[in-house]
LOFITOR-827943 format. One record per residue (C-alpha): residue in one letter; x, y, z; residue number from 1. Coordinates in steps of 0.05 Angstrom, whole numbers, plus 5000, padded with zeros to 4 digits. Layout:
% residues N
<'a'; <X; Y; Z>; NUM> ...
//
This chain:
% residues 268
<'x'; <8822; 6211; 4169>; 1> <'x'; <8785; 6142; 4164>; 2> <'x'; <8773; 6087; 4103>; 3> <'x'; <8722; 6108; 4053>; 4> <'x'; <8671; 6065; 4027>; 5> <'x'; <8647; 6087; 3958>; 6> <'x'; <8577; 6052; 3926>; 7> <'x'; <8586; 6054; 3846>; 8> <'x'; <8521; 6036; 3813>; 9> <'x'; <8526; 6021; 3739>; 10> <'x'; <8461; 6030; 3705>; 11> <'x'; <8415; 6034; 3644>; 12> <'x'; <8380; 6087; 3630>; 13> <'x'; <8306; 6103; 3610>; 14> <'x'; <8294; 6159; 3566>; 15> <'x'; <8258; 6220; 3586>; 16> <'x'; <8232; 6191; 3652>; 17> <'x'; <8250; 6214; 3712>; 18> <'x'; <8199; 6165; 3757>; 19> <'x'; <8215; 6107; 3723>; 20> <'x'; <8299; 6118; 3735>; 21> <'x'; <8278; 6129; 3805>; 22> <'x'; <8236; 6068; 3818>; 23> <'x'; <8299; 6022; 3784>; 24> <'x'; <8349; 6053; 3834>; 25> <'x'; <8310; 6056; 3898>; 26> <'x'; <8308; 5977; 3874>; 27> <'x'; <8385; 5975; 3856>; 28> <'x'; <8403; 6005; 3933>; 29> <'x'; <8366; 5951; 3965>; 30> <'x'; <8419; 5915; 3930>; 31> <'x'; <8477; 5943; 3964>; 32> <'x'; <8514; 5902; 4014>; 33> <'x'; <8531; 5923; 4085>; 34> <'x'; <8547; 5997; 4109>; 35> <'x'; <8568; 6054; 4049>; 36> <'x'; <8580; 6123; 4058>; 37> <'x'; <8569; 6152; 3986>; 38> <'x'; <8527; 6128; 3939>; 39> <'x'; <8544; 6145; 3862>; 40> <'x'; <8498; 6146; 3803>; 41> <'x'; <8520; 6166; 3737>; 42> <'x'; <8506; 6227; 3697>; 43> <'x'; <8434; 6259; 3681>; 44> <'x'; <8409; 6202; 3716>; 45> <'x'; <8333; 6208; 3716>; 46> <'x'; <8331; 6222; 3644>; 47> <'x'; <8398; 6205; 3597>; 48> <'x'; <8437; 6244; 3561>; 49> <'x'; <8380; 6294; 3535>; 50> <'x'; <8391; 6355; 3490>; 51> <'x'; <8328; 6381; 3495>; 52> <'x'; <8312; 6401; 3569>; 53> <'x'; <8251; 6434; 3564>; 54> <'x'; <8195; 6394; 3602>; 55> <'x'; <8255; 6350; 3628>; 56> <'x'; <8284; 6409; 3685>; 57> <'x'; <8280; 6423; 3748>; 58> <'x'; <8298; 6471; 3800>; 59> <'x'; <8348; 6460; 3850>; 60> <'x'; <8301; 6441; 3904>; 61> <'x'; <8250; 6407; 3859>; 62> <'x'; <8224; 6335; 3857>; 63> <'x'; <8300; 6299; 3845>; 64> <'x'; <8330; 6331; 3896>; 65> <'x'; <8284; 6322; 3949>; 66> <'x'; <8284; 6242; 3935>; 67> <'x'; <8354; 6252; 3934>; 68> <'x'; <8350; 6276; 4003>; 69> <'x'; <8304; 6218; 4026>; 70> <'x'; <8351; 6163; 3992>; 71> <'x'; <8414; 6197; 4029>; 72> <'x'; <8375; 6193; 4103>; 73> <'x'; <8347; 6126; 4084>; 74> <'x'; <8413; 6096; 4067>; 75> <'x'; <8456; 6146; 4116>; 76> <'x'; <8493; 6158; 4059>; 77> <'x'; <8510; 6219; 4016>; 78> <'x'; <8484; 6217; 3948>; 79> <'x'; <8514; 6245; 3885>; 80> <'x'; <8489; 6241; 3812>; 81> <'x'; <8480; 6298; 3762>; 82> <'x'; <8404; 6322; 3733>; 83> <'x'; <8374; 6382; 3691>; 84> <'x'; <8361; 6442; 3729>; 85> <'x'; <8333; 6515; 3700>; 86> <'x'; <8353; 6582; 3742>; 87> <'x'; <8341; 6645; 3719>; 88> <'x'; <8327; 6618; 3649>; 89> <'x'; <8385; 6579; 3639>; 90> <'x'; <8395; 6501; 3637>; 91> <'x'; <8445; 6468; 3674>; 92> <'x'; <8474; 6401; 3680>; 93> <'x'; <8485; 6403; 3753>; 94> <'x'; <8509; 6354; 3795>; 95> <'x'; <8485; 6341; 3867>; 96> <'x'; <8526; 6313; 3937>; 97> <'x'; <8475; 6307; 3976>; 98> <'x'; <8493; 6285; 4054>; 99> <'x'; <8448; 6249; 4095>; 100> <'x'; <8438; 6300; 4144>; 101> <'x'; <8400; 6335; 4082>; 102> <'x'; <8456; 6391; 4063>; 103> <'x'; <8475; 6393; 3989>; 104> <'x'; <8523; 6423; 3948>; 105> <'x'; <8524; 6435; 3877>; 106> <'x'; <8577; 6436; 3814>; 107> <'x'; <8554; 6461; 3738>; 108> <'x'; <8591; 6421; 3689>; 109> <'x'; <8646; 6460; 3660>; 110> <'x'; <8662; 6426; 3600>; 111> <'x'; <8601; 6423; 3554>; 112> <'x'; <8603; 6359; 3500>; 113> <'x'; <8589; 6410; 3436>; 114> <'x'; <8602; 6345; 3390>; 115> <'x'; <8522; 6326; 3409>; 116> <'x'; <8511; 6402; 3424>; 117> <'x'; <8507; 6418; 3486>; 118> <'x'; <8546; 6469; 3496>; 119> <'x'; <8481; 6504; 3459>; 120> <'x'; <8425; 6478; 3508>; 121> <'x'; <8466; 6494; 3569>; 122> <'x'; <8501; 6544; 3606>; 123> <'x'; <8568; 6519; 3628>; 124> <'x'; <8590; 6534; 3698>; 125> <'x'; <8659; 6572; 3716>; 126> <'x'; <8669; 6538; 3794>; 127> <'x'; <8696; 6477; 3817>; 128> <'x'; <8673; 6445; 3871>; 129> <'x'; <8724; 6403; 3934>; 130> <'x'; <8664; 6379; 3985>; 131> <'x'; <8697; 6349; 4049>; 132> <'x'; <8663; 6295; 4071>; 133> <'x'; <8674; 6251; 4131>; 134> <'x'; <8757; 6280; 4133>; 135> <'x'; <8766; 6268; 4044>; 136> <'x'; <8767; 6313; 4007>; 137> <'x'; <8721; 6304; 3945>; 138> <'x'; <8725; 6332; 3873>; 139> <'x'; <8664; 6320; 3826>; 140> <'x'; <8668; 6313; 3755>; 141> <'x'; <8621; 6312; 3694>; 142> <'x'; <8639; 6253; 3639>; 143> <'x'; <8674; 6313; 3588>; 144> <'x'; <8702; 6341; 3636>; 145> <'x'; <8755; 6280; 3648>; 146> <'x'; <8792; 6310; 3574>; 147> <'x'; <8816; 6370; 3612>; 148> <'x'; <8876; 6351; 3665>; 149> <'x'; <8884; 6426; 3678>; 150> <'x'; <8812; 6437; 3702>; 151> <'x'; <8823; 6364; 3751>; 152> <'x'; <8902; 6391; 3761>; 153> <'x'; <8904; 6372; 3843>; 154> <'x'; <8953; 6420; 3877>; 155> <'x'; <8983; 6430; 3957>; 156> <'x'; <8947; 6488; 3990>; 157> <'x'; <8990; 6504; 4064>; 158> <'x'; <9024; 6434; 4045>; 159> <'x'; <8954; 6399; 4041>; 160> <'x'; <8925; 6362; 3981>; 161> <'x'; <8868; 6392; 3950>; 162> <'x'; <8825; 6337; 3948>; 163> <'x'; <8839; 6261; 3961>; 164> <'x'; <8784; 6226; 3907>; 165> <'x'; <8765; 6252; 3843>; 166> <'x'; <8697; 6227; 3822>; 167> <'x'; <8675; 6220; 3752>; 168> <'x'; <8600; 6209; 3723>; 169> <'x'; <8581; 6193; 3654>; 170> <'x'; <8540; 6181; 3596>; 171> <'x'; <8608; 6151; 3563>; 172> <'x'; <8593; 6126; 3491>; 173> <'x'; <8613; 6050; 3487>; 174> <'x'; <8657; 6058; 3420>; 175> <'x'; <8701; 6105; 3465>; 176> <'x'; <8707; 6061; 3512>; 177> <'x'; <8792; 6060; 3509>; 178> <'x'; <8795; 6137; 3525>; 179> <'x'; <8756; 6136; 3587>; 180> <'x'; <8787; 6083; 3619>; 181> <'x'; <8853; 6112; 3599>; 182> <'x'; <8836; 6178; 3625>; 183> <'x'; <8814; 6153; 3688>; 184> <'x'; <8871; 6120; 3699>; 185> <'x'; <8914; 6177; 3682>; 186> <'x'; <8883; 6226; 3724>; 187> <'x'; <8892; 6186; 3784>; 188> <'x'; <8961; 6182; 3763>; 189> <'x'; <8984; 6262; 3756>; 190> <'x'; <8939; 6280; 3817>; 191> <'x'; <8963; 6229; 3863>; 192> <'x'; <8889; 6206; 3888>; 193> <'x'; <8835; 6157; 3882>; 194> <'x'; <8789; 6164; 3824>; 195> <'x'; <8724; 6121; 3814>; 196> <'x'; <8691; 6137; 3752>; 197> <'x'; <8613; 6117; 3741>; 198> <'x'; <8588; 6114; 3674>; 199> <'x'; <8522; 6086; 3648>; 200> <'x'; <8498; 6012; 3602>; 201> <'x'; <8447; 6009; 3559>; 202> <'x'; <8426; 6049; 3493>; 203> <'x'; <8392; 6118; 3492>; 204> <'x'; <8336; 6134; 3442>; 205> <'x'; <8388; 6172; 3402>; 206> <'x'; <8425; 6107; 3391>; 207> <'x'; <8481; 6110; 3423>; 208> <'x'; <8509; 6057; 3469>; 209> <'x'; <8544; 6046; 3527>; 210> <'x'; <8591; 5997; 3559>; 211> <'x'; <8590; 6031; 3628>; 212> <'x'; <8664; 6011; 3655>; 213> <'x'; <8657; 6039; 3723>; 214> <'x'; <8722; 6027; 3763>; 215> <'x'; <8760; 6057; 3823>; 216> <'x'; <8833; 6070; 3807>; 217> <'x'; <8888; 6081; 3866>; 218> <'x'; <8937; 6130; 3856>; 219> <'x'; <8996; 6096; 3830>; 220> <'x'; <8940; 6083; 3768>; 221> <'x'; <8915; 6011; 3780>; 222> <'x'; <8843; 5996; 3781>; 223> <'x'; <8822; 5956; 3839>; 224> <'x'; <8749; 5953; 3825>; 225> <'x'; <8722; 5939; 3755>; 226> <'x'; <8652; 5932; 3737>; 227> <'x'; <8634; 5879; 3685>; 228> <'x'; <8623; 5920; 3613>; 229> <'x'; <8547; 5921; 3590>; 230> <'x'; <8520; 5895; 3655>; 231> <'x'; <8489; 5925; 3715>; 232> <'x'; <8535; 5939; 3780>; 233> <'x'; <8528; 5950; 3849>; 234> <'x'; <8589; 5941; 3878>; 235> <'x'; <8613; 5981; 3942>; 236> <'x'; <8700; 5983; 3957>; 237> <'x'; <8732; 6013; 4015>; 238> <'x'; <8793; 6051; 3993>; 239> <'x'; <8842; 6068; 4052>; 240> <'x'; <8875; 6130; 4071>; 241> <'x'; <8933; 6085; 4097>; 242> <'x'; <8948; 6075; 4025>; 243> <'x'; <8936; 6142; 4003>; 244> <'x'; <8984; 6171; 4049>; 245> <'x'; <9042; 6129; 4042>; 246> <'x'; <9036; 6131; 3958>; 247> <'x'; <9047; 6209; 3978>; 248> <'x'; <9096; 6209; 4018>; 249> <'x'; <9137; 6154; 3996>; 250> <'x'; <9130; 6189; 3931>; 251> <'x'; <9121; 6259; 3937>; 252> <'x'; <9117; 6285; 3851>; 253> <'x'; <9069; 6328; 3884>; 254> <'x'; <9128; 6371; 3905>; 255> <'x'; <9155; 6384; 3839>; 256> <'x'; <9082; 6397; 3815>; 257> <'x'; <9085; 6466; 3763>; 258> <'x'; <9044; 6518; 3791>; 259> <'x'; <8990; 6549; 3746>; 260> <'x'; <8928; 6584; 3757>; 261> <'x'; <8853; 6576; 3716>; 262> <'x'; <8837; 6639; 3687>; 263> <'x'; <8748; 6631; 3673>; 264> <'x'; <8722; 6639; 3625>; 265> <'x'; <8649; 6669; 3600>; 266> <'x'; <8609; 6625; 3544>; 267> <'x'; <8541; 6640; 3521>; 268> 
//
């Protein structure tokens, strides 16, 4: 398994304007230095964290997906971000992972942020996704999912780790930035995996401020790349397979992990 270069794009978002957001991210892509394997965008990167999905949703094969496929092919890199999808009468906060060849996988946000009424507007997902890309197993999560360690718990499957990199995309408010940073580090430590968190900046039309604080954390829980708060930031960092293996082999806490099962619950 080779090292993996990941690009975090910390940016403000135009409120409820897919075209404006696409245009600004296309400009951001031009600022990526060198080759990257994976470009990570914030949660609901086309609209901001909108709780009235009517008029903003798309089909899974709609214009945002087509735009992402175009960018993935042009950059020769996988693209990851979430947007509002309508399917069979339900709305989803859906994260897509699109490879350069156009192959797509998706994850629907499991834990909906009830304090903003997300659970009343959107349908909860009930399945985890682990993407295999360039030999790395990648677990994508969306914002509020970060607070639930059982959902993101790594495990050994036939003596192999279920995932190597956790990616959390978010619209996480500035006033809770301490929790954001602390939980990202905790997830890295307890799961012996790299963690990348990509959060937006600026303010939305609900008056909520976001400071970003995007970062990449190694399996010891040490931040190895930290974006400056409240600033647009585009950073590419290589995460090391050798370092990952050394940590897991020299401090084999995984051999003492507790066995458990997650029981899916149906939410209305």
